[in-house]
Backbone as CSV, one residue per row, in Angstrom:
resi,resn,N_x,N_y,N_z,CA_x,CA_y,CA_z,C_x,C_y,C_z
1,MET,109.307,124.280,154.456,108.299,123.233,154.661,108.072,122.517,153.358
2,ALA,108.203,121.229,153.391,108.052,120.460,152.159,106.600,120.280,151.833
3,ARG,106.370,120.253,150.601,104.982,120.119,150.148,104.730,118.677,149.721
4,ALA,103.518,118.271,149.926,103.137,116.906,149.538,103.110,116.808,148.034
5,PRO,103.444,115.638,147.530,103.441,115.466,146.088,102.043,115.650,145.491
6,HIS,102.064,116.071,144.247,100.808,116.242,143.475,99.891,117.254,144.122
7,GLY,100.479,118.158,144.854,99.671,119.225,145.435,98.797,118.781,146.559
8,SER,99.055,117.576,147.166,98.223,117.101,148.294,98.740,117.654,149.586
9,ASN,97.860,117.892,150.526,98.205,118.433,151.835,98.583,117.351,152.854
10,GLN,98.632,116.036,152.496,98.918,114.939,153.436,100.390,114.928,153.807
11,PRO,100.683,114.610,155.114,102.099,114.597,155.545,102.827,113.396,154.938
12,PRO,104.092,113.526,154.775,104.850,112.408,154.196,104.960,111.238,155.194
13,LYS,105.095,110.031,154.673,105.238,108.841,155.519,106.647,108.755,156.046
14,ILE,106.725,108.420,157.393,108.037,108.308,158.024,108.235,106.841,158.424
15,ILE,109.250,106.195,157.961,109.563,104.791,158.253,110.688,104.759,159.259
16,VAL,110.411,104.050,160.409,111.405,103.944,161.482,111.961,102.533,161.462
17,ARG,113.211,102.362,161.367,113.881,101.063,161.323,114.671,100.866,162.609
18,LYS,114.299,99.776,163.384,114.984,99.475,164.644,115.872,98.251,164.439
19,ILE,117.088,98.341,164.889,118.064,97.262,164.753,118.503,96.842,166.160
20,PHE,118.243,95.516,166.505,118.668,94.986,167.795,119.978,94.239,167.617
21,ILE,120.924,94.563,168.413,122.225,93.918,168.357,122.386,93.076,169.625
22,GLU,122.445,91.735,169.484,122.583,90.831,170.624,124.052,90.535,170.861
23,GLY,124.427,90.581,172.136,125.798,90.264,172.493,125.965,88.757,172.707
24,HIS,127.169,88.269,172.525,127.426,86.843,172.692,127.369,86.411,174.155
25,GLY,127.456,87.301,175.120,127.431,86.916,176.534,126.051,86.889,177.141
26,GLY,125.002,87.134,176.395,123.649,87.150,176.930,123.098,85.755,177.184
27,HIS,121.973,85.653,178.009,121.389,84.342,178.317,120.502,83.889,177.183
28,HIS,120.158,82.571,177.210,119.354,81.957,176.145,117.970,81.562,176.642
29,GLY,117.381,82.235,177.562,116.072,81.886,178.084,116.184,81.098,179.395
30,GLY,114.994,80.509,179.934,114.988,79.822,181.221,114.940,78.312,181.154
31,ALA,114.993,77.710,179.969,114.897,76.251,179.854,116.042,75.547,180.554
32,TRP,117.203,76.107,180.557,118.360,75.475,181.180,118.191,75.353,182.690
33,LYS,117.430,76.310,183.266,117.223,76.259,184.712,116.407,75.018,185.105
34,VAL,115.389,74.679,184.298,114.570,73.497,184.576,115.413,72.230,184.481
35,ALA,116.234,72.144,183.442,117.084,70.977,183.282,118.081,70.854,184.431
36,TYR,118.631,71.982,184.836,119.603,71.952,185.938,118.929,71.540,187.254
37,ALA,117.722,72.025,187.473,116.995,71.657,188.694,116.704,70.160,188.718
38,ASP,116.328,69.603,187.566,116.091,68.157,187.497,117.363,67.379,187.782
39,PHE,118.473,67.854,187.260,119.750,67.180,187.483,120.141,67.208,188.964
40,VAL,119.982,68.379,189.610,120.323,68.502,191.029,119.413,67.612,191.874
41,THR,118.130,67.557,191.515,117.201,66.701,192.262,117.578,65.223,192.128
42,ALA,117.929,64.813,190.915,118.341,63.437,190.699,119.597,63.105,191.483
43,MET,120.542,64.030,191.528,121.769,63.798,192.269,121.492,63.706,193.768
44,MET,120.595,64.543,194.266,120.242,64.481,195.694,119.594,63.133,196.026
45,ALA,118.697,62.692,195.132,118.051,61.397,195.359,119.074,60.266,195.321
46,PHE,120.037,60.364,194.401,121.061,59.331,194.284,121.935,59.267,195.542
47,PHE,122.382,60.435,196.010,123.211,60.457,197.217,122.420,60.041,198.458
48,LEU,121.122,60.373,198.492,120.287,59.925,199.606,120.156,58.411,199.597
49,LEU,119.984,57.835,198.395,119.904,56.389,198.275,121.201,55.724,198.718
50,MET,122.335,56.286,198.284,123.622,55.722,198.672,123.829,55.807,200.180
51,TRP,123.380,56.907,200.777,123.516,57.064,202.231,122.649,56.049,202.974
52,LEU,121.406,55.823,202.473,120.533,54.856,203.111,121.106,53.444,203.009
53,LEU,121.678,53.119,201.870,122.260,51.791,201.711,123.437,51.567,202.646
54,GLY,124.174,52.618,202.916,125.337,52.472,203.783,125.032,52.596,205.255
55,ALA,123.912,53.235,205.598,123.619,53.518,207.011,122.585,52.578,207.595
56,THR,122.037,51.635,206.817,120.996,50.735,207.309,121.436,49.289,207.133
57,ASN,120.813,48.413,207.918,121.074,46.987,207.761,120.024,46.366,206.848
58,GLU,120.144,45.059,206.643,119.263,44.392,205.691,117.803,44.433,206.136
59,LYS,117.563,44.278,207.439,116.200,44.296,207.945,115.557,45.657,207.761
60,GLN,116.329,46.730,208.018,115.794,48.071,207.836,115.526,48.372,206.370
61,ARG,116.407,47.899,205.496,116.184,48.115,204.067,114.935,47.390,203.584
62,LYS,114.709,46.174,204.145,113.488,45.443,203.782,112.244,46.205,204.227
63,ALA,112.305,46.814,205.412,111.164,47.592,205.901,110.913,48.808,205.014
64,LEU,111.989,49.469,204.593,111.837,50.620,203.702,111.245,50.202,202.361
65,ALA,111.713,49.072,201.843,111.193,48.600,200.562,109.714,48.249,200.665
66,ASP,109.324,47.622,201.771,107.914,47.275,201.943,107.046,48.509,202.122
67,TYR,107.636,49.569,202.670,106.867,50.811,202.850,106.514,51.433,201.494
68,PHE,107.474,51.434,200.577,107.240,52.057,199.274,106.566,51.111,198.284
69,ALA,106.756,49.805,198.450,106.147,48.827,197.545,105.698,47.631,198.361
70,PRO,104.552,47.694,199.053,104.113,46.602,199.934,103.974,45.295,199.172
71,THR,104.460,44.232,199.806,104.344,42.904,199.196,103.343,42.027,199.931
72,LEU,102.676,42.554,200.953,101.684,41.771,201.675,100.425,41.615,200.842
73,VAL,99.819,40.453,200.954,98.597,40.188,200.207,97.424,40.830,200.939
74,GLN,96.655,41.636,200.228,95.469,42.238,200.809,94.268,41.642,200.087
75,PHE,93.592,40.734,200.736,92.476,40.056,200.115,91.311,41.015,199.921
76,LYS,90.586,40.794,198.837,89.392,41.559,198.515,89.687,43.041,198.362
77,GLN,90.895,43.427,197.985,91.224,44.826,197.841,92.265,44.998,196.748
78,ASN,91.941,45.850,195.783,92.875,46.264,194.737,93.345,45.112,193.848
79,SER,92.688,44.002,193.843,93.058,42.945,192.913,92.092,42.969,191.738
80,ALA,92.477,42.285,190.676,91.700,42.364,189.448,90.266,41.925,189.677
81,GLY,89.341,42.761,189.254,87.931,42.415,189.379,87.376,42.563,190.774
82,SER,88.096,43.248,191.695,87.629,43.333,193.077,86.352,44.142,193.216
83,ASN,86.044,44.950,192.206,84.807,45.726,192.273,83.697,45.098,191.439
84,GLY,83.900,43.843,191.061,82.917,43.165,190.238,81.886,42.409,191.046
85,LEU,81.156,41.557,190.344,80.048,40.830,190.968,80.526,39.908,192.076
86,LEU,81.658,39.218,191.841,82.170,38.257,192.820,83.342,38.813,193.608
87,SER,83.557,40.127,193.538,84.622,40.789,194.313,85.994,40.190,194.062
88,GLY,86.303,39.924,192.818,87.635,39.437,192.484,87.765,37.944,192.451
89,ASP,86.715,37.224,192.801,86.776,35.759,192.827,86.137,35.170,191.581
90,ALA,86.718,34.067,191.154,86.025,33.236,190.179,85.127,32.269,190.937
91,ILE,84.201,31.662,190.247,83.274,30.750,190.919,84.018,29.583,191.545
92,ASN,85.079,29.123,190.878,85.822,27.958,191.373,87.119,28.338,192.055
93,ALA,87.292,29.610,192.440,88.565,30.064,192.997,88.606,29.853,194.494
94,GLN,89.811,29.607,195.011,90.023,29.488,196.448,90.457,30.817,197.051
95,GLU,90.875,31.770,196.228,91.288,33.080,196.705,90.879,34.116,195.683
96,ASN,91.203,35.387,195.903,90.788,36.428,194.972,91.919,36.854,194.049
97,TYR,92.891,35.984,193.791,93.959,36.302,192.862,93.401,36.370,191.439
98,PRO,94.048,37.158,190.559,93.626,37.174,189.158,93.719,35.784,188.551
99,ASN,92.814,35.506,187.621,92.751,34.176,187.032,93.351,34.115,185.637
100,ARG,93.722,35.278,185.078,94.278,35.300,183.739,95.659,35.938,183.762
101,ALA,96.480,35.519,182.802,97.848,36.037,182.766,97.881,37.525,182.470
102,GLY,96.894,38.032,181.744,96.903,39.440,181.377,96.425,40.354,182.476
103,GLN,95.868,39.815,183.540,95.385,40.651,184.625,96.512,40.986,185.586
104,THR,96.338,42.066,186.285,97.343,42.483,187.256,96.881,42.140,188.651
105,GLY,97.807,42.016,189.551,97.467,41.678,190.928,98.719,41.408,191.722
106,THR,98.563,40.809,192.880,99.684,40.593,193.787,100.215,39.183,193.749
107,ARG,99.608,38.286,192.995,100.045,36.891,193.008,101.491,36.751,192.547
108,SER,101.887,37.528,191.532,103.240,37.409,191.006,104.282,37.794,192.046
109,MET,103.904,38.638,193.019,104.853,39.049,194.043,104.908,38.082,195.209
110,THR,103.827,37.348,195.445,103.750,36.530,196.652,103.886,35.037,196.404
111,VAL,103.577,34.577,195.210,103.645,33.152,194.909,104.738,32.923,193.881
112,PRO,105.761,32.133,194.165,106.829,31.908,193.204,106.334,31.175,191.975
113,VAL,107.071,31.364,190.885,106.719,30.681,189.653,106.785,29.175,189.873
114,GLY,105.748,28.488,189.489,105.702,27.047,189.687,105.299,26.634,191.088
115,GLY,104.975,27.616,191.965,104.572,27.274,193.326,103.259,26.510,193.315
116,ALA,103.173,25.501,194.143,101.964,24.676,194.227,101.581,24.509,195.678
117,GLY,100.339,24.198,195.922,99.890,24.012,197.309,98.399,23.840,197.343
118,GLY,97.796,24.243,198.457,96.360,24.120,198.595,95.986,23.046,199.583
119,ARG,94.790,22.546,199.427,94.258,21.582,200.395,94.944,20.230,200.325
120,ASP,95.643,19.951,199.219,96.263,18.638,199.059,97.736,18.629,199.427
121,VAL,98.250,19.734,200.024,99.661,19.766,200.403,99.947,18.679,201.431
122,GLY,101.013,17.936,201.221,101.411,16.900,202.164,100.712,15.578,201.988
123,THR,99.914,15.466,200.937,99.163,14.224,200.752,99.760,13.345,199.667
124,GLY,100.972,13.642,199.232,101.636,12.796,198.252,102.099,11.489,198.884
125,ASP,102.769,10.691,198.071,103.209,9.384,198.557,104.152,9.507,199.741
126,LYS,104.933,10.598,199.790,105.887,10.789,200.873,105.458,11.924,201.808
127,GLY,104.247,12.443,201.626,103.808,13.570,202.435,103.495,13.172,203.863
128,THR,103.637,14.144,204.785,103.392,13.882,206.197,101.950,13.484,206.445
129,LEU,101.009,14.196,205.778,99.605,13.876,206.003,99.280,12.481,205.511
130,LYS,99.877,12.112,204.391,99.633,10.771,203.865,100.185,9.723,204.826
131,ASP,101.399,9.951,205.327,101.991,9.004,206.261,101.163,8.894,207.534
132,GLN,100.699,10.037,208.065,99.921,10.021,209.295,98.583,9.331,209.087
133,ARG,97.965,9.593,207.952,96.674,8.961,207.674,96.829,7.453,207.544
134,ALA,97.874,7.026,206.862,98.112,5.587,206.721,98.412,4.959,208.075
135,LEU,99.149,5.684,208.921,99.467,5.165,210.249,98.203,5.015,211.084
136,THR,97.323,6.003,211.006,96.068,5.938,211.756,95.192,4.790,211.278
137,GLN,95.126,4.613,209.974,94.339,3.508,209.437,94.895,2.160,209.869
138,GLN,96.215,2.036,209.923,96.823,0.797,210.393,96.513,0.562,211.862
139,ASP,96.550,1.638,212.672,96.198,1.509,214.087,94.760,1.039,214.253
140,GLN,93.856,1.606,213.485,92.459,1.200,213.586,92.282,-0.275,213.232
141,LYS,93.002,-0.721,212.229,92.949,-2.140,211.871,93.500,-3.003,212.995
142,ASN,94.613,-2.565,213.599,95.206,-3.317,214.710,94.267,-3.356,215.909
143,PHE,93.578,-2.258,216.179,92.655,-2.223,217.309,91.523,-3.231,217.112
144,SER,90.999,-3.286,215.903,89.911,-4.228,215.632,90.388,-5.669,215.792
145,GLU,91.581,-5.959,215.293,92.116,-7.323,215.433,92.397,-7.653,216.890
146,THR,92.889,-6.682,217.651,93.156,-6.912,219.068,91.864,-7.209,219.826
147,THR,90.816,-6.470,219.506,89.525,-6.708,220.152,89.042,-8.128,219.895
148,ARG,89.100,-8.555,218.634,88.654,-9.917,218.302,89.533,-10.973,218.980
149,ARG,90.833,-10.707,219.073,91.749,-11.678,219.683,91.470,-11.825,221.177
150,ILE,91.253,-10.721,221.879,90.979,-10.795,223.316,89.649,-11.501,223.563
151,GLN,88.633,-11.166,222.777,87.329,-11.794,222.959,87.393,-13.300,222.673
152,ALA,88.178,-13.694,221.666,88.302,-15.124,221.357,88.999,-15.866,222.482
153,ARG,90.028,-15.271,223.065,90.730,-15.927,224.172,89.855,-16.011,225.409
154,MET,89.028,-15.022,225.612,88.126,-15.070,226.763,87.087,-16.168,226.593
155,ARG,86.559,-16.316,225.409,85.567,-17.372,225.172,86.183,-18.761,225.313
156,ALA,87.494,-18.860,224.991,88.150,-20.169,225.073,88.571,-20.521,226.484
157,THR,88.497,-19.579,227.427,88.906,-19.822,228.814,87.693,-19.674,229.721
158,PRO,87.206,-20.748,230.319,85.997,-20.670,231.148,86.110,-19.645,232.275
159,ALA,87.278,-19.557,232.909,87.423,-18.620,234.030,87.274,-17.181,233.579
160,LEU,87.627,-16.876,232.311,87.528,-15.512,231.794,86.208,-15.256,231.087
161,ALA,85.563,-16.328,230.638,84.311,-16.162,229.896,83.254,-15.465,230.742
162,ARG,83.257,-15.747,232.050,82.237,-15.129,232.906,82.508,-13.653,233.176
163,LEU,83.668,-13.165,232.714,83.985,-11.735,232.874,83.641,-10.924,231.621
164,ALA,82.922,-11.543,230.667,82.621,-10.862,229.412,81.847,-9.566,229.634
165,ASN,81.002,-9.544,230.686,80.225,-8.337,230.964,81.026,-7.268,231.700
166,HIS,82.260,-7.594,232.049,83.078,-6.643,232.807,84.182,-5.996,231.958
167,ILE,84.119,-6.193,230.674,85.108,-5.582,229.791,84.393,-4.934,228.608
168,ARG,84.811,-3.736,228.262,84.239,-3.013,227.128,85.371,-2.479,226.248
169,PHE,85.127,-2.457,224.948,86.082,-1.892,223.993,85.416,-0.653,223.384
170,VAL,85.990,0.513,223.679,85.354,1.777,223.303,86.287,2.574,222.397
171,PRO,85.899,2.842,221.136,86.713,3.714,220.287,86.574,5.168,220.726
172,THR,87.673,5.864,220.810,87.683,7.280,221.201,88.527,8.061,220.201
173,ARG,88.538,9.368,220.354,89.333,10.208,219.460,90.824,10.034,219.714
174,ASP,91.196,9.488,220.874,92.608,9.290,221.192,93.098,7.885,220.841
175,GLY,92.196,6.944,220.650,92.587,5.566,220.371,91.479,4.602,220.743
176,MET,91.846,3.442,221.257,90.865,2.453,221.716,91.009,2.273,223.226
177,ARG,89.888,2.445,223.927,89.888,2.317,225.381,89.298,0.973,225.777
178,ILE,89.998,0.263,226.659,89.523,-1.014,227.200,89.131,-0.764,228.651
179,ASP,87.835,-0.809,228.926,87.326,-0.581,230.279,87.177,-1.902,231.016
180,LEU,87.727,-1.974,232.227,87.544,-3.121,233.129,86.625,-2.649,234.245
181,LEU,85.390,-3.163,234.269,84.331,-2.632,235.113,84.008,-3.553,236.280
182,ASP,83.623,-2.916,237.394,83.063,-3.651,238.534,81.541,-3.611,238.446
183,ASP,80.897,-4.388,239.283,79.459,-4.261,239.489,79.148,-4.659,240.919
184,ALA,77.885,-4.802,241.236,77.511,-5.091,242.618,77.953,-6.480,243.066
185,ASN,78.194,-7.384,242.130,78.531,-8.766,242.482,79.997,-9.114,242.230
186,TYR,80.742,-8.195,241.633,82.123,-8.542,241.307,82.985,-7.289,241.334
187,SER,84.228,-7.444,241.808,85.184,-6.349,241.840,86.529,-6.845,241.325
188,MET,87.161,-6.050,240.486,88.468,-6.405,239.947,89.550,-6.385,241.024
189,PHE,89.343,-5.604,242.075,90.308,-5.477,243.165,89.625,-5.851,244.480
190,ASP,90.428,-6.288,245.410,89.897,-6.483,246.755,89.368,-5.156,247.267
191,LEU,88.273,-5.211,248.009,87.575,-4.009,248.425,88.511,-3.037,249.155
192,GLY,88.584,-1.824,248.626,89.362,-0.754,249.258,90.857,-0.906,249.131
193,THR,91.336,-1.822,248.268,92.780,-2.030,248.133,93.187,-1.932,246.664
194,THR,94.485,-2.093,246.418,95.009,-2.088,245.048,95.443,-3.487,244.619
195,ALA,94.973,-4.511,245.320,95.345,-5.900,245.020,94.355,-6.496,244.030
196,LEU,94.835,-6.939,242.868,93.989,-7.565,241.856,93.532,-8.952,242.318
197,VAL,92.252,-9.271,242.061,91.775,-10.622,242.319,92.319,-11.527,241.215
198,PRO,92.416,-12.829,241.443,93.043,-13.731,240.460,92.439,-13.660,239.062
199,ASP,91.107,-13.653,238.963,90.478,-13.614,237.640,90.829,-12.317,236.896
200,ALA,90.821,-11.207,237.599,91.154,-9.916,236.974,92.610,-9.885,236.540
201,SER,93.476,-10.483,237.361,94.887,-10.547,236.998,95.083,-11.372,235.719
202,SER,94.350,-12.471,235.602,94.439,-13.294,234.395,93.906,-12.543,233.172
203,LEU,92.821,-11.779,233.351,92.259,-11.017,232.245,93.248,-9.957,231.754
204,ILE,93.881,-9.238,232.697,94.861,-8.215,232.300,96.071,-8.881,231.652
205,GLY,96.434,-10.094,232.123,97.512,-10.827,231.478,97.171,-11.189,230.038
206,THR,95.908,-11.559,229.787,95.462,-11.859,228.425,95.538,-10.602,227.548
207,ILE,95.141,-9.485,228.124,95.235,-8.214,227.385,96.694,-7.902,227.058
208,ALA,97.586,-8.132,228.024,99.014,-7.871,227.798,99.558,-8.715,226.650
209,GLU,99.184,-9.979,226.608,99.647,-10.850,225.527,99.130,-10.386,224.169
210,SER,97.947,-9.788,224.155,97.341,-9.378,222.887,97.896,-8.058,222.372
211,ILE,98.402,-7.217,223.260,98.853,-5.897,222.821,100.366,-5.729,222.890
212,GLN,101.089,-6.742,223.350,102.528,-6.563,223.522,103.262,-6.402,222.192
213,GLY,102.695,-6.905,221.100,103.346,-6.768,219.802,103.052,-5.460,219.103
214,LEU,102.170,-4.642,219.651,101.845,-3.348,219.048,102.860,-2.297,219.472
215,GLU,102.835,-1.165,218.794,103.743,-0.059,219.125,103.013,1.133,219.717
216,ASN,101.716,1.010,219.922,100.934,2.152,220.401,101.255,2.507,221.844
217,PRO,101.393,3.800,222.150,101.543,4.211,223.554,100.300,3.834,224.358
218,ILE,100.475,3.704,225.658,99.389,3.246,226.534,99.137,4.278,227.628
219,MET,97.873,4.563,227.865,97.457,5.410,228.983,96.536,4.588,229.879
220,ILE,96.761,4.631,231.192,95.929,3.896,232.157,95.333,4.901,233.130
221,ARG,94.038,4.810,233.333,93.346,5.744,234.229,92.472,4.944,235.193
222,GLY,92.627,5.238,236.484,91.838,4.574,237.509,90.660,5.422,237.949
223,HIS,89.516,4.774,238.223,88.288,5.451,238.650,87.740,4.751,239.897
224,THR,87.061,5.501,240.746,86.405,4.932,241.927,84.969,5.444,241.988
225,ASP,84.192,4.869,242.901,82.895,5.461,243.190,83.096,6.584,244.211
226,SER,81.996,7.153,244.694,82.115,8.315,245.584,82.115,7.938,247.070
227,LEU,82.114,6.655,247.392,82.177,6.257,248.798,83.532,6.673,249.377
228,GLY,83.478,7.316,250.529,84.702,7.852,251.109,85.278,6.974,252.196
229,TYR,86.348,7.494,252.816,87.036,6.812,253.910,86.827,7.599,255.192
230,GLY,87.092,6.921,256.325,86.925,7.587,257.612,87.862,8.780,257.746
231,ASP,89.120,8.592,257.492,90.096,9.674,257.583,90.762,9.831,256.223
232,PRO,90.345,10.810,255.406,90.886,10.977,254.059,92.361,11.338,254.041
233,ARG,92.921,11.711,255.197,94.353,12.026,255.227,95.197,10.761,255.148
234,ASN,94.637,9.645,255.582,95.364,8.382,255.519,95.115,7.643,254.205
235,MET,93.872,7.663,253.747,93.528,6.988,252.502,92.325,7.697,251.902
236,ASN,92.345,7.892,250.603,91.219,8.534,249.932,91.096,7.978,248.515
237,ASN,90.064,8.415,247.802,89.801,7.886,246.472,90.852,8.289,245.439
238,TRP,91.540,9.410,245.663,92.624,9.796,244.751,93.767,8.777,244.833
239,MET,94.118,8.433,246.049,95.179,7.456,246.241,94.762,6.082,245.717
240,LEU,93.487,5.703,245.955,93.015,4.395,245.528,92.989,4.291,243.998
241,SER,92.468,5.321,243.321,92.363,5.259,241.865,93.738,5.261,241.206
242,SER,94.653,6.087,241.686,95.999,6.100,241.107,96.751,4.812,241.440
243,GLY,96.535,4.261,242.640,97.179,3.005,243.017,96.686,1.847,242.161
244,ARG,95.396,1.798,241.850,94.873,0.738,241.007,95.367,0.884,239.561
245,ALA,95.522,2.126,239.093,96.099,2.335,237.763,97.542,1.833,237.720
246,GLU,98.292,2.100,238.774,99.686,1.634,238.826,99.753,0.113,238.941
247,ALA,98.838,-0.501,239.695,98.811,-1.963,239.799,98.511,-2.593,238.436
248,THR,97.653,-1.958,237.667,97.356,-2.447,236.320,98.584,-2.319,235.416
249,ARG,99.304,-1.204,235.547,100.530,-1.038,234.759,101.544,-2.137,235.075
250,ARG,101.713,-2.434,236.367,102.674,-3.472,236.743,102.265,-4.840,236.183
251,ARG,100.956,-5.105,236.165,100.513,-6.402,235.630,100.734,-6.469,234.123
252,LEU,100.487,-5.398,233.411,100.762,-5.372,231.971,102.258,-5.521,231.705
253,LEU,103.073,-4.884,232.554,104.531,-4.973,232.398,105.004,-6.409,232.584
254,SER,104.476,-7.085,233.605,104.863,-8.470,233.840,104.324,-9.403,232.757
255,GLY,103.300,-8.932,232.020,102.735,-9.745,230.947,103.451,-9.557,229.616
256,GLY,104.499,-8.728,229.589,105.295,-8.592,228.372,105.205,-7.264,227.665
257,VAL,104.448,-6.291,228.191,104.349,-4.969,227.564,105.582,-4.146,227.947
258,PRO,106.331,-3.603,226.975,107.550,-2.844,227.302,107.259,-1.608,228.138
259,GLU,108.188,-1.287,229.023,108.036,-0.127,229.906,107.919,1.178,229.121
260,THR,108.597,1.261,227.981,108.629,2.511,227.220,107.284,2.869,226.603
261,ARG,106.364,1.941,226.540,105.075,2.227,225.913,104.097,2.932,226.841
262,PHE,104.368,2.942,228.136,103.447,3.587,229.079,103.679,5.106,229.027
263,GLU,102.656,5.812,228.585,102.772,7.263,228.414,102.165,8.048,229.568
264,ARG,101.083,7.531,230.147,100.429,8.277,231.231,99.711,7.304,232.154
265,ILE,99.976,7.444,233.450,99.297,6.652,234.480,98.677,7.646,235.450
266,GLU,97.360,7.582,235.619,96.711,8.601,236.447,95.468,8.045,237.121
267,GLY,95.099,8.691,238.223,93.868,8.370,238.934,93.009,9.608,239.050
268,VAL,91.719,9.477,238.789,90.815,10.633,238.813,89.741,10.487,239.886
269,ALA,89.923,9.517,240.798,88.981,9.320,241.910,87.560,9.142,241.365
270,ASP,86.603,9.892,241.902,85.201,9.769,241.472,84.774,10.944,240.596
271,ARG,85.742,11.642,239.985,85.434,12.867,239.231,84.838,12.594,237.846
272,GLU,84.971,11.383,237.342,84.413,11.049,236.021,83.563,9.788,236.139
273,PRO,82.414,9.875,236.804,81.591,8.665,237.015,80.985,8.155,235.723
274,LEU,80.916,6.853,235.603,80.254,6.238,234.455,78.745,6.380,234.588
275,ILE,78.223,6.180,235.806,76.797,6.375,236.108,76.682,7.722,236.811
276,GLN,76.461,8.765,236.059,76.531,10.113,236.618,75.412,10.399,237.610
277,ASP,74.256,9.802,237.422,73.138,10.069,238.330,73.333,9.413,239.688
278,THR,74.198,8.374,239.747,74.426,7.664,241.009,75.927,7.523,241.225
279,PRO,76.579,8.505,241.827,78.033,8.455,242.006,78.502,7.282,242.847
280,THR,77.604,6.725,243.699,78.013,5.602,244.550,77.838,4.253,243.869
281,ASP,77.346,4.229,242.642,77.119,2.970,241.929,78.455,2.233,241.779
282,PRO,78.515,0.940,242.078,79.775,0.189,241.981,80.326,0.119,240.556
283,ARG,79.486,0.354,239.536,79.977,0.337,238.152,80.888,1.521,237.842
284,ASN,80.874,2.497,238.736,81.806,3.619,238.563,83.245,3.218,238.901
285,ARG,83.411,2.094,239.599,84.755,1.587,239.886,85.272,0.861,238.650
286,ARG,86.310,1.370,238.064,86.819,0.774,236.828,88.245,1.251,236.564
287,VAL,88.919,0.509,235.696,90.242,0.892,235.197,90.146,0.944,233.677
288,ALA,90.626,2.041,233.092,90.580,2.223,231.643,91.992,2.128,231.069
289,ILE,92.193,1.163,230.166,93.476,0.998,229.467,93.264,1.495,228.038
290,THR,93.924,2.588,227.657,93.726,3.186,226.338,94.960,2.976,225.468
291,LEU,94.763,2.342,224.314,95.809,2.236,223.305,95.736,3.491,222.444
292,LEU,96.722,4.348,222.560,96.720,5.634,221.868,97.201,5.480,220.429
293,TYR,96.701,6.367,219.575,97.194,6.389,218.199,98.676,6.754,218.179
294,ARG,99.403,6.154,217.269,100.811,6.521,217.090,100.911,7.891,216.444
295,ARG,102.066,8.539,216.622,102.255,9.894,216.135,103.442,9.971,215.191
296,ILE,103.328,10.863,214.211,104.456,11.171,213.332,105.273,12.263,214.007
297,LEU,106.546,11.977,214.282,107.412,12.953,214.916,108.171,13.710,213.848
298,ASP,108.260,15.024,214.011,109.097,15.842,213.139,109.788,16.882,213.987
299,GLN,110.565,17.737,213.364,111.342,18.733,214.089,110.772,20.107,213.829
300,ASP,110.731,20.924,214.889,110.296,22.295,214.730,111.478,23.169,214.355
301,ALA,111.252,24.485,214.367,112.290,25.414,213.941,113.519,25.360,214.829
302,ASP,113.363,24.962,216.084,114.496,24.906,217.011,115.183,23.550,216.984
303,GLY,114.708,22.628,216.137,115.335,21.319,216.046,114.849,20.337,217.081
304,ARG,113.822,20.707,217.839,113.304,19.802,218.855,112.238,18.908,218.254
305,LEU,112.182,17.669,218.729,111.183,16.737,218.227,109.822,17.122,218.746
306,ARG,108.848,17.059,217.881,107.476,17.300,218.290,106.579,16.399,217.469
307,GLY,105.388,16.174,217.932,104.474,15.298,217.200,103.050,15.629,217.566
308,GLY,102.143,15.440,216.623,100.737,15.696,216.882,99.976,14.405,216.948
309,LYS,99.159,14.256,217.967,98.386,13.024,218.132,97.250,13.033,217.121
310,THR,97.066,11.932,216.467,96.008,11.865,215.479,94.671,11.780,216.180
311,ALA,93.649,12.188,215.467,92.300,12.114,215.998,91.450,11.355,214.992
312,GLY,91.155,10.141,215.260,90.376,9.338,214.316,89.497,8.355,215.053
313,ARG,88.645,7.718,214.309,87.783,6.692,214.893,87.860,5.453,214.015
314,PHE,87.591,4.306,214.595,87.599,3.076,213.823,86.280,2.367,213.993
């Protein structure tokens, strides 16, 4: 038994030395597994993308793209300042798009660079709205001149001057309506027939001369009072009103108005009385000649001509 140095009873210190020997075939930890998993995931995503591109058409791909990155404008939602006092709007803004270049939003996706529009679209020198507005204004000017011309010719002709109370010029949203009215002492047509009396025929001839140089389409509508016939199967107010409208069309045609300008000829019997409280009043018997506003014709998506009737007053 060894004795402690200097006569001490303490045990000697024992030092243990451990030596680890690493082999060259051992692993280097788990970091490589994470990198490999990322690589495999990326490859799967790449092959999935390639498969989708090859297995879908353009419309389906557009739907997929919109699903992951919607391009539709959502007003008042997720745009710059949408949670502010004005909910994304500036005081002078027409929409809730961002107003500064540094802000984010959907305008860059939906409005092309340099895109312009708004309330003034089509109002340029060659714009459709400008052309239509100018056309309507010209029609209104023509209507006023036509009214003055007819009235002047009537005053210059004694036989027509006494019919001044039987003609009215009424501006409407469709154009200018010329009403030829009856009363208790005078009728434009022989009673119960479609034959024009001589004075009425001359008046319609004067109207034809005044409007034959215009290009406006023409609508003629016949009206009657509510007095009926003995046997409505043989003759009734529908037949009488439409027959008088057609007789007026023929007189305008013989006075020089082109056939192509007649757009609508109709009879409404006693359904639209002028004196509503008294359907039998003779003033309900009348013929209305309406000069319609001209229309700008354009083509729709199918290439067919279409046009919108203007609505104005003069």
